[in-house]
N, C-alpha and C positions, 0 to 999 in steps of 0.2 A: 808811888810812881804813877805818872799820867801817860799811859801807853800811847794814846792818840796824839798828844802833843809831842812826845818823844819821837814817834815815827814821822810825824810831819817835819820836824826839824832835821832828822837824819836823812830823810828821803829827798829833801830839796837839793837841787844842784847848787854848787857854790865853790868854784875853783878860785884861787887867788886873783883878786881884781874883778871878779864877777859874782859877788856874794849877795846880790839883791834879793834873790828868792828866800834865802835864809833870813836876811835882815827884815823882810816884810813880815815874816812870822813873829820874830822877836818884837818888832814894833807894835804889833797888835796887842801883845801882852803888856808891854811897857806902857802903852796908852791907858791901860786900866789901873796901873799901880804906881806910876811915876808922876811927878809934878810937871816935868817937861821932858820931851823926847825930841832929839835932834840928830841930824846926820852931818858929819864934818866933811870937808872937801875930799878926803881920802876914801870915805865910805863907811867909817866907823859909825855905829848906832850907839847913842849915848842917852840913857835914861837917868834922870836926876830925881832922886827921892829926897826931899829936904827934911832936915831935922825937925821933929815935932816937939822935942823936949830938951833943947840945948840949954846949957846953964845961962843964967841971967848975966847980961853984960859981957858975954864972951862970944866970939865967932865960932860957929860949929866947925869941927874938924872935917876934912875932906877925905873920904875913904873911897877907893876905886876897886871895883871888881872887874876883871877882864877875862873873857873867854873868846877865843878866835872862832870865826864863822867859816873860814875857808878850809878846804880839803885838798890834799895833793892830787893833782889831776893832769890833764893834757890839753893841748890846743892844736887845731888844724894848721899845719905849716904849708902844705901844697898838695896838689892832686897829680899823681904821676901819669905817664902815658898809658898805663894799664887800668887806670881808674881806681888806683889804690891811694889811700890817704896817708901821707907822711905827717907825723905829728911831732911836737916838741913837748917836753915836760914843763909843768908849772908846779914846782914843789917836788918832794922826794918820792918818786914812783920807782919801784924796783923793776928792772926790765925782765927779770925771770918771772916775777909774779904777774906782770902785765900780759904775758903771752897767754893766748887762748881765752882771754876775757871778753865778754860781751860789753859793748859800750853804747853810750847815748851821746849823740852829737847835737849840741844845743845851738840851733841856727837862728833862733828868734821866731820861728814858726810855732804854731800852736802845739805841734807834736815834734819831738826830737827825731832825728834820723838814727836808726839803729845800725850797728855794725859789730864787727869782732876783730880783735887784734890777732893777726895770723901768726901761729906758732912757728918758730924757727929752730933755735937750739939754745942750750944753757949759756953759751959764751957770747950770745948776741948782744950788741950794744943797742940802746934804745933808738939810735938814729937809723938802724937797719930794719926796724919793725914797721909794719904797715897795717892799716885798717881796711878791711874788705866790707863793703856795704851791699854788694851784689848789683849795684848800679853801674852803668857804663860811665866812662869818663865824661862824655858830653852831658848826660843826665845829671851826674853828680855835681858838675860845675854850675848847674842851674839851681841846685838845692843847697849847697854847702859853701858859704862864704869863707874865705881864708880868715883865720883868727877865731873861728867858732870854738867855744869851750867843749871839752869832752870829759864825761865822767863814766865811771864803771857802772854798768847796768845791774845794780844789786841793791835791794832795799833792806832796811833793818827788820829783823824778825826774831822771834824766840827760837833759840837753838834747842835747848832742853831745860825744863824746870824754870829757874829764874835767870838763866844765862842767855843773853842776847848776842846776835851776830850781825855785823854790818860792815859796810865798806869804809866808813869815815868816822868811827868813834873817836879818832883823833881829828877834830876835837868837837864833834857834835854832841858827845856825851857832856862835855864841859859846858857847851853852849846851852844845852837843855837845863843843866843844873843852875846856871846863872838865871835863866828866864823863870824857871820854876821857883827859885829862891826869892826872886823879886815879887813874884805873885803871892808868896806865903808870908813874907816878913811883915811884922807889925811896926809900930812907931819906933823911931830911932833917935838917938841923941847926936847923930852925925849926919852930914850930908853924904848920901851914897850915890856914887856915879857908877852905874852899871854899863859896862862897855862891851858890846858885841863887836870885837875887833876884826880887822881885815888884814890879809896878806901876811899872816904870821909865818906861813910855810915858805915864804921867800925873803925872810930877813926881819921878822918882828916889826914890819913897817907901820901897821895900824896902831899898835899899842904905843909905839914911840911917839907918834903924832898926838894921840889922845892924852897920854900922860904929860906931854909938853904943854898941852892946852889946860888940863885940869890942875896940874901941880898938886897931886894928892899928898896927904900926910902919911897915909898908910894904905897898903893895897894887898890884894890877893889875885894872882893869876889862877885860872881854873883850867886844868888840862888833864890828860891821862897820866896815871901813875904807872911806872914800869913794873912788870910782873914776871914771875918765873913762867917759862913756857914749856913746850913739849920736848925740846931737844937739849936745852942747856939752862941750868939754874942760874949760872952767871952770878953777878953781884946784886941782882934785883931782889928787893926785900919783900915786896908786896905779894899777897895771895888773894885771888878773887874770892869774894864772899866774906872777907874779914874786915871790911870797913874802908872808909875813904883814906887816901894816902896824903900824908903831910910831907912836903919836900924839905929835906935837910940841906941838900946840895944837888946841883946838876952841872951840866957842862958849861953853862953860861952864868949861873947865879949861885951865890952862897946865901941861903935863906937867913934872914935876920935871926940870930940865935935866940934872942929873948922872945920874938914873935912865935917862933917854932915851939918853944917851951910853953908859951901861953896858950897856943892852940891845943897842945896836948892836954893841958890842965882843964881847958874849957870843955873839950870832948869828954874827958873823964867826969867832970861835974854833971854834964847833961846826958851822960850814958850814950854817947854817939860812938859807934864802932870806928876805930881809926888805927892806922899803922904808919910806921916811918917809911919814907920813900927816898930813894936816890934816883934822880931823873935824868932826862936827856937835854932839854933846853926849851924854855917857854917864854911867853910874853913878859914874865917877871924881870928878865934881864933888861928889857927896854924901859920898863917902868922904874926899876931901881936906879937907872942912870939919868932920869929926867932932871932938869935944872934944880939944883939944891938937894937932890937925892931923895929917896923914899924908902921907908920901912916896908919890906915886901918878902913874900915867899909864894910858893905854889901849892895848891891842893887839888885833889881830883880822884875820881874812881879809878882803880886799877884796870888797865886795858891790855889784853894780850894781843900780840902780833900787830902792833901799830905799823902803819904805812903798808899794810897788806890789804887784800880785799875781803879778808875773813877775820876782822877784829872782834874780840869777845869782851863782854862786860857784864857783870852781875848786877841785877836789879837792886839788891840790898845795898851795894856799894854806891850806887847812884843816889838812893834815898839818903844814905849817910852823908854824902857830899852836900846835898841840899840842906840837910839839917845843920851841918857845920856852918854853911854860909849864912843861914838865917840867924843862928845864935851869934855868929861873928858880927853881923851888922847890928844886932840888938845890944851887943855888949862891947862894941868897938871903942866907945869912949872910956870905959874902964880898962880895957886891954891896953889902950894907948897910954893912959896915965900910969899904969903899972910898969910899962917899959922904961920909964924914967928918961925919956929922950927929950 
């Protein structure tokens, strides 16, 4: 694991539609390891690593990896008569978890404005909450434009041992794994399209646009795997520290059965710790339904307490996810041939 790069990606602000700070970090890495790096009209960052060893007389397969850069967050809606900021959600933020949180309001100035979400009660709706900055209404109106993005004021750090905690491991863990895997991968027999996608949290918008442009033959979405937590084991299968998760099914996608089986065999061959996951919903759904269809599933490190401000992830699972992605890219031509599609 590269802690400096990991923290850089996790600490950058990036609400849906405002992912530029994250994309700039990813672009710096892609420029060192991809043949071309582009941004599409929606804001997706696409690094293309061309096949170096494609079979003679054949066109290289197109393989897409996608990890969304956005995090659930908020946006300034108005400033009331008391100088309090009313905000709206951009993605899935739980109103109970939002209360009493410190926030950063990104106004475009060099430094963000700091504030806190004033606590109310457990039954409060998000529309009833307000942010207090300590400024007067008149002063605040000169500092904070309406529509300014708001993120939780919480950076990624080590909790204990190899367990990390952060506000947005859904999906900055996946984004880090994509970027790091591209940095590590060797020559491939396929054209790899690495997509740092946008606006996943508001309807898989970026991945849908990117997949429609690329038309991949095979793809992996990279996101958090669901884990057992403190209060309820539920149906979640993954345990932190026991390897990367391979999605069998989620609320939006049925992973291609042969691809899922092949990923398990590949991990076993290369001694990559892995486990079966049943997930919530990822960019895989949008990629799978691109024109002509696509062979796809999702992989990713188990993340506890997703969509909270205290998400947990184990460093070994992050490394295992990177290892899976590297081997997947290097062996994608064989995996695809063995699928018999």
